[in-house]
N, C-alpha and C positions, 0 to 999 in steps of 0.2 A: 713846835708850831709857834710862829711869831705872833705877837698880839700888838695890834695897831689900835689907835684911838680914832674915833669918829672925825676929830678935828684934824688929824694929820694922815689919814689912810691914803688920800690921793696922792701925796708925794712919794708913796712907797710901793703901792700895790703892783705897778707895772714891772718893777724890778723883781718882785717876789714871784709873779706869774712867769716872767721871762726865764727865771732860774728853777721853775717847776717846784716852788715851795708852797706849803700850806700855811694859811694865816687866819687870824680872826680879827674882826673889826668890832670893838667894844663901845658901848655908849651911843648906840644908834637910835635915833628917834623913830618911832613906829612909822610916822608919816614919811620918813626919808628912806625906808628900807627898799621900796620898789625902785626909786631913782638910783640908789647905789648898786643894787643887783642888776640894774640895767647897764650901768656903766661897766661893771665887772664883766658881764656876759659879752657886751660888745667888744671889750678889749681881748678877752679870751678867744673869741671867735676870729678877731682880726689876726690872731697868731695861728690860725688854722688848727685850732683845737675845739673839742666839743665839750659842752658843760650841761649839767642838769641843775635846775634851780628848784628848790622846794621849800616848804615851810616845815620846820621840825614839829613833831607831834601831830602831823596831819592825819595820822591814822585815828586820832580821836573823832575825826568826821565820820569814820566808818561806825563808830559807836552810836551815832545817831540812828542807826538801824534798830536799836533797842526801843526807841521811841517812835521812829517812822521807818519801816522796813524799805520802802521805796527810796527814800533819801539815803539810807545807809548803803544800799546796793549801787546806787548812782555814784555815791562818794568813792566806794572802793573800786568800782569799775574805771572812774576817772583816773585814779591814782595808778591802777594797773596800766592803762592806756599811756599814761605820762611816762612811766618806766620803760615801756616798750619803744616809744618814740625817742627816748633819750638813752638808748642802750649803750653801754660801754663808754661813758663819758671820761674825758681827761680830767675834768675838775667837776666837783659837786659844790654847789653854792646853797647853804642852808640859812633860811631866815629863822632866827630864834626870837620871836616877838615877845615871849615871857621874860627873857633875859637881855633884851635890847642889844643883840649881837648878830653878827653875820659870819659864818664860818665858811672858808674857801679852802677846800681839801683836794690836794692833787692825788688822784687815784691810780696813776700808773707808775710803777717803780721798777 
């Protein structure tokens, strides 16, 4: 998997997606993650590919059920609905907020 830095990802991500490669963007500021994932999503979809975007460790939201059962059920139901709507993606884009990185993984081989 190729590793790109936040400062130079824009010059390389299109070539990697065009060649169906997986890669990771490191050093991403939390406040820029949504913008970067939007750029990646738009480009992937412009190539007539499907993608799924998610936040790593989101299942932790389901653990909220230990404190608030209604919130836990809602969180898990939302995750399940999202997975159904984005069934069989070509790419998965994972925002890893804790480690300041975005992983873009090609799922079809």
